[in-house]
Structures are given as structure tokens and as C-alpha cells.
C-alpha positions, 0 to 999 in steps of 0.5 A: 773714749772712756776706759771701762772699770776693769781696764782702769783697775788694771791701770791702777794696779800697774802703777801700784805694782811699779811703786810698791811691788806685789806685797805692797800693792793694796786694793784700797789704792787700786780702788781709789786710783781707778775710781772703782767701787769696792764691789768691783774687785771681785766682780772683775777679778773673782780670784782677788789680788792674785788674778789682778796682779797676774793680769797686770803683769801679763798685760805689761809683758805684752805691751813691752813686747809690742814696743820692742817689736817697733825697733827697726834699725838696720845694723846691730849697733844701731838697734842696740842704740835704739833700744837703749834710747827707748828704754832710758825714760822707763829706767828714769821712772825707776830712778824716780821711784817706779819699777818694772811690773814684771820684775815685781812679779818675780819677788813673790812665792806665787809660782803662777806669777813667776811663770807669767814673768818668765814668759814675759821676759822670754818674749822680750828676749825673743823679740829683740833676738829676732830684730837683731837677727834681721840686722844680719846677726847670727841667731845664737849671738842675737839671743845672747845679746838680747838676753844681755840687753834685757838683763841690763834693763832689769838690773838698771831698774833696781840700781837706778831706783836704789841710787835715785839716779840714771848713772848706773844705766848710763854706764851700762848703756855706754859699755853695751854700746861700746862692746857692740860697736867694737864688733859691729862698727 
């Protein structure tokens, strides 16, 4: 099924945000990569770049939450290991020059984008915390661990991109798994 112009533009904006962040994202790249005509920008996104970035960020936030909702391990330790396995390829993309669209939205003076990013991150923590609680972990402890895991993920994006290597993620992942494993064997 062919994707419509608006969807292709959001897809292209997402890739551009991963590569260049908000400041470096250009409409020319979005148009080229989506195959859209110049007039499509303001037809589909009347508020321009701000609307396109906001929608790409919110969509990405929802997609990540949906992926996190698929985690279904029976113990906290197994859930953490599953999470680390699932996010590893995403962090690998960062090591190769990508990045997190939601994090990119935080590096701007636009308050609306910052709030969209905050909502996305909160939803990820909430989703993970709910999954951890379902394994028998206490709610407060689950929320703390979920926040730690999302912080690990976002920090790994930055460190791995800077290093061009997965080493920072692998080290943090081993430490997180060991900490959880020591409490939940």
C-alpha cells in the first residue's frame, strides 16, 4: 500500500531529525526524501517546520511506547534484559550517526516541542513501570527503575554517537542487568 504524501513527509522528517536534530533539519531534505512537491509543505503542515517537527516527535514518542508495550517478561530481571536487547539496535543506529527524535526536540527553545518530548518520555517511563509492576515489582521501585532505563537509553544515544561505538551502551547495560540481577535473581 502506498503511503500518502503527509506520511512520507513525516517519515523523511523523522530521519532528518535523527541525523541532524531540529536546527539542522531542512525542508529541502524532507522534500527530496519524501518525493513531495514544494507546495506540499504548507498544504500538509500550515504552521511550517514547527508543526512538522512537533508531529514527527509526537508520532515517534507513540511508536516507541507501542514497542515498549510489547515487552512481556515474567520477572524484573528478564524484563530489563528484554528491554536492553530491544533497544540495542536503536542505540547501534545512534553509534552510526542517528539519534533520538524525541531527544532532538529537547534541544530547542520551542516550549511546545519540549513539552511534547516530556510527554513522550513520561509515557515511556509509565509503560515500562507498568510492565515492571506486572512482574511483581513495587510501584515506586518500578517507576525508579523505568526512569533509570530510559535515562540509560537516552544517555547511550549521546555517548554512542559521540564514540561511534556501542561500548558505552554495553557497559551501562551490563551494569543495569547486574544491579537488577542482584536484587531479583
